[in-house]
Backbone as CSV, one residue per row, in Angstrom:
resi,resn,N_x,N_y,N_z,CA_x,CA_y,CA_z,C_x,C_y,C_z
1,MET,69.873,89.857,48.076,70.896,90.729,48.600,71.876,89.893,49.404
2,LEU,73.126,89.947,49.045,74.163,89.168,49.705,74.948,90.059,50.635
3,LEU,74.946,89.718,51.913,75.688,90.477,52.907,76.873,89.641,53.366
4,THR,78.048,90.237,53.363,79.224,89.523,53.815,79.448,89.808,55.291
5,PRO,79.881,88.798,56.052,80.085,89.012,57.480,81.301,89.884,57.747
6,VAL,81.213,90.625,58.824,82.317,91.482,59.233,83.187,90.698,60.197
7,SER,84.462,90.677,59.940,85.378,89.969,60.817,86.550,90.878,61.121
8,LEU,86.601,91.367,62.335,87.694,92.233,62.740,88.901,91.428,63.210
9,LEU,88.711,90.153,63.472,89.777,89.361,64.055,90.551,88.538,63.044
10,ILE,89.992,88.299,61.865,90.656,87.471,60.871,91.165,88.367,59.746
11,PRO,92.494,88.484,59.577,93.012,89.330,58.508,92.775,88.705,57.140
12,ALA,92.733,89.534,56.143,92.548,89.054,54.776,93.807,88.323,54.329
13,PRO,93.656,87.232,53.564,94.848,86.494,53.112,95.618,87.295,52.079
14,LEU,96.920,87.028,52.017,97.758,87.697,51.031,97.443,87.154,49.642
15,GLN,97.379,88.025,48.673,97.043,87.626,47.318,98.253,87.151,46.533
16,ASP,99.411,87.719,46.805,100.591,87.429,46.012,101.786,87.262,46.938
17,SER,102.635,86.268,46.642,103.796,86.044,47.490,104.820,87.162,47.323
18,GLN,104.822,87.848,46.183,105.735,88.959,45.977,105.322,90.165,46.802
19,GLN,104.059,90.235,47.137,103.563,91.353,47.927,104.237,91.383,49.298
20,SER,104.522,90.210,49.874,105.136,90.180,51.195,106.556,90.729,51.168
21,ARG,107.234,90.637,50.037,108.584,91.193,49.935,108.558,92.708,49.834
22,LEU,107.447,93.258,49.385,107.342,94.701,49.199,106.907,95.425,50.466
23,ILE,106.412,94.688,51.448,105.920,95.303,52.678,107.109,95.680,53.552
24,PRO,107.224,96.955,53.962,108.336,97.357,54.822,108.203,96.715,56.193
25,GLN,109.329,96.452,56.820,109.342,95.811,58.127,109.445,96.877,59.218
26,GLY,109.056,96.518,60.422,109.171,97.424,61.550,107.825,97.840,62.096
27,THR,107.874,98.643,63.156,106.645,99.060,63.819,105.814,100.014,62.971
28,GLU,106.463,100.795,62.123,105.710,101.705,61.255,104.827,100.923,60.293
29,ALA,105.364,99.819,59.764,104.585,98.995,58.844,103.415,98.335,59.560
30,VAL,103.645,97.886,60.789,102.583,97.255,61.555,101.496,98.270,61.880
31,ALA,101.892,99.443,62.315,100.915,100.484,62.643,100.139,100.905,61.409
32,ARG,100.825,101.027,60.285,100.148,101.427,59.057,99.166,100.334,58.617
33,SER,99.573,99.077,58.663,98.681,98.014,58.231,97.509,97.865,59.200
34,PHE,97.745,98.032,60.505,96.649,97.965,61.462,95.652,99.093,61.208
35,GLY,96.170,100.277,60.943,95.291,101.408,60.645,94.475,101.188,59.391
36,GLU,95.098,100.588,58.379,94.373,100.307,57.141,93.283,99.270,57.366
37,VAL,93.602,98.221,58.126,92.607,97.184,58.413,91.464,97.772,59.226
38,LEU,91.792,98.578,60.203,90.768,99.208,61.033,89.863,100.108,60.198
39,ARG,90.466,100.911,59.330,89.688,101.798,58.458,88.776,100.990,57.539
40,GLU,89.304,99.895,57.000,88.517,99.044,56.094,87.326,98.419,56.821
41,LYS,87.567,97.897,58.020,86.490,97.242,58.770,85.446,98.239,59.244
42,LEU,85.866,99.434,59.619,84.893,100.461,59.993,84.057,100.881,58.788
43,GLY,84.677,100.895,57.625,83.929,101.167,56.391,82.891,100.090,56.116
44,GLU,83.248,98.835,56.379,82.284,97.739,56.202,81.115,97.877,57.174
45,ILE,81.410,98.258,58.404,80.345,98.452,59.392,79.431,99.593,58.961
46,ASN,80.024,100.661,58.460,79.226,101.785,57.972,78.338,101.357,56.809
47,THR,78.878,100.547,55.912,78.103,100.057,54.771,76.926,99.211,55.241
48,LEU,77.177,98.342,56.226,76.088,97.522,56.766,74.999,98.381,57.390
49,GLN,75.404,99.421,58.109,74.426,100.329,58.712,73.596,101.034,57.640
50,GLN,74.270,101.485,56.577,73.565,102.169,55.495,72.609,101.232,54.766
51,GLN,73.034,99.971,54.551,72.164,99.004,53.904,70.938,98.713,54.760
52,ALA,71.139,98.587,56.067,70.018,98.341,56.971,69.056,99.528,56.973
53,ASP,69.592,100.738,56.971,68.742,101.931,56.909,67.960,101.986,55.598
54,ALA,68.628,101.655,54.492,67.958,101.681,53.190,66.838,100.636,53.133
55,LEU,67.103,99.436,53.664,66.056,98.403,53.682,64.890,98.815,54.575
56,THR,65.183,99.469,55.683,64.117,99.944,56.560,63.260,100.987,55.851
57,GLN,63.895,101.910,55.151,63.150,102.926,54.409,62.295,102.298,53.308
58,GLU,62.860,101.298,52.612,62.097,100.623,51.560,60.910,99.859,52.148
59,TYR,61.110,99.247,53.313,60.015,98.535,53.963,58.904,99.497,54.374
60,LEU,59.303,100.633,54.946,58.307,101.620,55.362,57.584,102.234,54.176
61,ALA,58.267,102.305,53.032,57.634,102.845,51.831,56.757,101.813,51.133
62,GLY,56.823,100.554,51.577,55.999,99.512,50.987,56.631,98.803,49.805
63,LYS,57.894,99.070,49.542,58.572,98.431,48.415,58.998,97.006,48.740
64,ILE,59.223,96.712,50.024,59.624,95.379,50.466,58.553,94.859,51.411
65,GLU,58.123,93.632,51.184,57.114,93.041,52.060,57.716,92.012,53.009
66,ASP,58.967,91.636,52.786,59.613,90.609,53.592,60.277,91.240,54.815
67,VAL,59.601,91.147,55.956,60.116,91.711,57.197,61.371,90.957,57.637
68,HIS,61.412,89.677,57.302,62.548,88.841,57.689,63.861,89.394,57.131
69,GLN,63.850,89.800,55.882,65.047,90.354,55.237,65.492,91.638,55.935
70,VAL,64.551,92.478,56.270,64.863,93.740,56.944,65.421,93.485,58.336
71,MET,64.806,92.563,59.071,65.272,92.264,60.426,66.659,91.633,60.410
72,LEU,66.948,90.781,59.429,68.282,90.198,59.327,69.335,91.275,59.077
73,ALA,69.040,92.197,58.195,69.991,93.277,57.905,70.201,94.161,59.131
74,LEU,69.128,94.467,59.842,69.240,95.286,61.048,70.041,94.577,62.136
75,GLU,69.786,93.284,62.304,70.503,92.539,63.342,71.978,92.378,62.991
76,GLN,72.273,92.164,61.714,73.673,92.050,61.308,74.412,93.370,61.531
77,ALA,73.779,94.468,61.192,74.389,95.775,61.420,74.581,96.024,62.915
78,ASN,73.588,95.633,63.709,73.675,95.812,65.152,74.805,94.975,65.750
79,LEU,74.910,93.719,65.347,75.963,92.849,65.876,77.348,93.327,65.462
80,SER,77.483,93.794,64.231,78.789,94.281,63.796,79.188,95.538,64.560
81,LEU,78.228,96.395,64.849,78.514,97.592,65.639,78.888,97.226,67.075
82,GLN,78.187,96.255,67.656,78.518,95.806,69.008,79.915,95.202,69.063
83,LEU,80.288,94.431,68.033,81.627,93.855,67.986,82.681,94.953,67.905
84,ALA,82.435,95.952,67.075,83.382,97.062,66.953,83.525,97.800,68.281
85,MET,82.432,97.972,68.997,82.488,98.652,70.289,83.278,97.822,71.312
86,GLN,83.114,96.510,71.285,83.867,95.659,72.200,85.358,95.679,71.883
87,VAL,85.692,95.681,70.594,87.099,95.777,70.196,87.675,97.109,70.659
88,ARG,86.906,98.178,70.486,87.347,99.495,70.953,87.556,99.508,72.461
89,ASN,86.611,98.918,73.196,86.732,98.877,74.652,87.971,98.101,75.083
90,LYS,88.246,96.980,74.413,89.432,96.187,74.762,90.710,96.951,74.420
91,ALA,90.723,97.682,73.324,91.904,98.460,72.953,92.149,99.577,73.972
92,ILE,91.089,100.241,74.393,91.225,101.299,75.400,91.686,100.708,76.727
93,GLU,91.130,99.574,77.088,91.531,98.906,78.329,93.009,98.509,78.283
94,ALA,93.475,98.001,77.146,94.885,97.631,77.002,95.777,98.866,77.076
95,TYR,95.358,99.961,76.448,96.129,101.202,76.505,96.231,101.707,77.944
96,GLN,95.123,101.678,78.667,95.134,102.141,80.045,96.014,101.246,80.920
97,GLU,95.982,99.951,80.667,96.825,99.029,81.428,98.309,99.300,81.167
98,ILE,98.649,99.567,79.919,100.048,99.873,79.571,100.470,101.201,80.191
99,SER,99.567,102.187,80.184,99.927,103.494,80.736,100.098,103.447,82.257
100,ARG,99.496,102.463,82.927,99.653,102.328,84.369,100.944,101.605,84.760
101,MET,101.616,100.992,83.798,102.853,100.256,84.093,103.939,101.224,84.533
102,GLN,104.672,100.810,85.532,105.789,101.627,86.002,107.061,101.129,85.354
103,VAL,107.835,102.063,84.866,109.072,101.712,84.174,110.268,101.959,85.059
């Protein structure tokens, strides 16, 4: 079973140079792309959680004897969830800091 690491900080590389010409400019494009990246990464975290749950169920049913594989999947899911929570906390902290600014 191959698990890919979750990276919320490194954006995916562009596949085509023509694609960059098609992307609209401005804050709407940035907000839309950030939302898409966020949705994609949360989906990856959900997938990792589901895979860890499935491996745990298989281990409890006796289908898997390798505890190491199950523990690795559980720890990876746990770390990815912790990273997502820290990113969320930093985003909320930044929002609160901006809202406290006097104009």
